[in-house]
N, C-alpha and C positions, 0 to 999 in steps of 0.2 A: 653805626656801621651800615653801609649800603650793600645790597646784593642785586645784581642785574644778571639775568640769564644770558649765557653765552653758547656758542657752538664750539665743539672740540672733541678730542678723541681720548682723553685720559680718564674717562669715567667707567664705572662698572655698571652692570645691569641695574636698572631702577634708579639711576642717578641722572642728573643734569649738571652742567657746568655753570657756576656762578662766578661773575667778577665781583669779588668781595673787596670792599675798600674801607679803611678808616683813615680819614684825611687823605693824604697823597700816597699812602701805601696801599697797593692793590695786588691782588693775585687771582688767577683763575683757579677755583677750587671745586672739586667734585662734591656735590651735596645731594641730599634726597630730592627726588622729583617733586615732592610736596612743597618745597620752598617757593614762595612767591617773591617776585622782584619787589624791592622797596627799601625803605630806610628803617632799621631796627636800632633800638637803644642797646648799649653794651650789656646792660643788665638783662634785657630781653634775650639777647643772643646767647648769654651765658646759661640761661635757663632752658633754652631750646636745644635739645640734643642734635637736631638737624643743622644747626648753625655753629655748633661748638668747634667743628673742624676749621671753619673760616677764621674764628678768633685765634685758634692755636697757630695756624699758618701765618696770619698777619703779625702775631706777637713774635714768632720766630724770625720773621722777615725784619721786623723793626730792630731786634737784637743784632742782626747781621748787617744792617744798613742797606738792605736791598729794597728798592722802591717798587718794582713791578716784576711779577712772574707771570708769564703767559704760557698757555698750553699750545701744543701743536694744533694746527688747523687741519681740517679734513683733507685738503689737497696735499699736505705734507705727511700725512699719517702712514701711508703705505711704506715710504722709504724709512721712516722712523722705526716702524715695527720690524721691517726687514733687517735693519742694522742691529736692533736690539736682539733679535733672534740669532743672527749670525754671531754677534759678540758672545752671548751667553753660551751657546752650544760649542763654539770653537774654543772658548777659554775653559769651560767646565764640563762640557758634555751633558748627557742626560742620565737618569730622568731628572726633570725639573718640576718644582712646585710653584704654581702661580697663585699668589694670595690676592684675592679680589677678581671677580670674573669680568675681564675685558675680552669681548668676543674676538676682536682682531688679533690681540696678542695670543690668546689661547689657541686660535686656529693656526697661527704661524708657527708657534712652538710645537703644536701637535703634529704638524706636517713633517717635522724633522726629528722629533724625539718623543719619548714617552712622557706624559705630563699628568701631574696631579693638580687639580684646581681646588683650592680652598674657597668655598662659596657659601653665602648665606642660605642659598637654596639651590637644588639641582637644576640643571639645564639639559634640554634634549640634544646634547652634542656627544660625540664619541670620546669623552674624556672621563677619567676617573675623578669623581668629585668627592671631596672630603669636607666635613663640617668645619667652617671657618673658626668656630669657637674651640676646636680641639686639634689644632695643627701640630702641636708639639710632638705627639706620637708618631707623626708621619715624617718629621724632618730627617730622621736617620735613614730614610729610604731614598733620598734624593741627593744629587750632586750640587744643586743650587737652588735658592729660593728667590723668585722674582716677585716683587711687590708692585701692584698697580696703585697709582696715586689714589684711585677711588677707595682703596681698602682702608685709608686713614680713618674713615668714618666708623669703621667697625672693628678693625683688627687691633689687638693689643700689641702694638709694634715693638715696644721695648722688651716685652716678654718673649716675643717671637725671635728678635735679634739675639737675646741672651741664650735662648735654647739652641739657635743655630751656631752661635759662637762656641758653646760648650761642645758641640758635636763636630766642629770644624767645617761647617757648611756655610759658604758665602751667601750674603743677602744682597741683592741688586734691586734697587728701586729705580724705576725709569720716570722720565718726565722732569720738567722744571722744578716741581716742588721737592724732588728728591734732594736737592742741594741743601734744604733746611734740616734734613735729618742725618747729615753726615756725622754729626757728633755721636750718634748712636752706633756708629761702626758699619753703617750701610754704604755699599758701593754706589756712587752716584753715576747715572747713565742718562745723558741727554745730548745726543750727538749734534743736534742743531740748535741747542739752547745756550745759555750762559755757561761760561767756563769758570770753574772755581778751583783754586789751588789747594 
């Protein structure tokens, strides 16, 4: 597996974007900032917690026959974030829980609604931060859960989705990677990316 650092906007704090590839299947995946560009064996990547998300994404891609998934570039990010915010708040209202701290998305949601942010560690922003490892107790207090692609490295996504479904709370994951998780019952949102039926 090859990993090359990229620029993009779908990361959470403390992450970078890596273009991860196995053969001709590639994806822009948020990974720990400690990952160095290079070629890794599959076995090595499986043992390294920081690369496991790359493998999961690439395997899901292979199963669906998708060759390449690219993230929004910085110049497109403002309109992507604006569309996401408008969509979530017009369809579901607030308050909203953001799982994974993406500063642009958190700021945009906060400017229009009450926001809980499930983050690994607190940030000095005017948001109510909750521990990412215990979001289940907070789901009943929100109208929608928004998942940042960068949260894939730490969030127990299936557990989160099941809890949200049990409480009737929709889960929206934004960005191109979200298409790979539709089978979990996550709403796909990527207004300028690939369209999936």
